[in-house]
N, C-alpha and C positions, 0 to 999 in steps of 0.2 A: 297065895301071897296077895295082900292087899297093896294096891298101887294108887297113888294120887297122880293124876296127871293135870298138868296146869302150866300156866305160863312161866317160863324162866324168870330167875331174878339173878342178880350181880353173883350172889353166893354159889350159883350152880355153874358158872362159867368154868371152872377148872375141870370139874367132871364132864361138862360138855365136850371141852377140849379134847379131853383124854380119850373119851369114846369115839369122837370123830376121828381123831389122829390115828387111832389103832385101825379104823376101817380104811382111812386113806393109805395106810402103810401096807394093807393087804394088797392093795392095788387092783382090786376087781369089782369096786361098787360105786365109787365117787370119782369124778373127774379131775379133782384136786390131785397134785403128784407131792406136794410139800406138806409138812405138819404146820399147824397154825400154833403160834405162840398166843399167850393169853390176850395181848392187846389186838391182834388181829382176830381172834375168835371173838372178842367183845364186838368188833365193827361187824363182822359177818352175820353174827347172830341178831345183831340190833337192826340190820338193814332188811331181815325178813318181815314179811307181813304178819307173821306169827312164829314164835320159836316156842315149843312146849317140851316139857320134861316129865319122865316117869320116874315117880320117887316111891320107894318101898316103905313099909311100916317102921324102918329104923332111921329113915331120912336119906338113905344112900340112893344117888341118882343111878337109875338102871338103864336108861334110854332117852331118846330126845327125838324130835322131828322139827322140820322147818317147812314153812308153808308159805308160797307166793305165788304171783301170777305166772302163768307160762310164757305169756308174751304181752305185748302192749296194744293199744287201741282196741279194735274189735275181738281180739283173742284174750284181751285182759281179764275177762271172766272166767277163763279156763285156770283151773289150779294146777299146781306143781308142787309136790312134796317130796321130801326126803327123809328117810327114816334111819335110825342108828340105835341099836341095842348092845349093851355091854356083851363082850365074847362069853363071859361066865354066866349070863342069863339066858342066852338063846334057847329056844324051845320052851320057855315058860309063858307064851302067850303075851309077852310084853309088847312085842310089834303089832299084835292084833288090837290091843288096846291103843295103842298111839294111832294106828289107822282110824279106827272107830272115832277117836276124839278129833282128828283132822277132818273127817268127813262131816262132824257137827260144826266145826268151824267154817 
């Protein structure tokens, strides 16, 4: 499967929120406890240093990641990233592609 990993755009937000919310609902990976509505998702992904998406050859969004400093001040150069892959696409190395892209960023 060919993937394009790129910075997100407005059109990606519904798919990003859907994937993120599914993981939040599982309750074992992200600290959030409530689903994000589209306007909240927009604000959340905009505030990151970088939000990237993995899109397949059909244009379907299959995963995403966020990247931001782990802390402030002298620790600001340490990165923190979170990754999310569509449950239907796990095991297809999408997460690996997202990690590699984030390391380049």
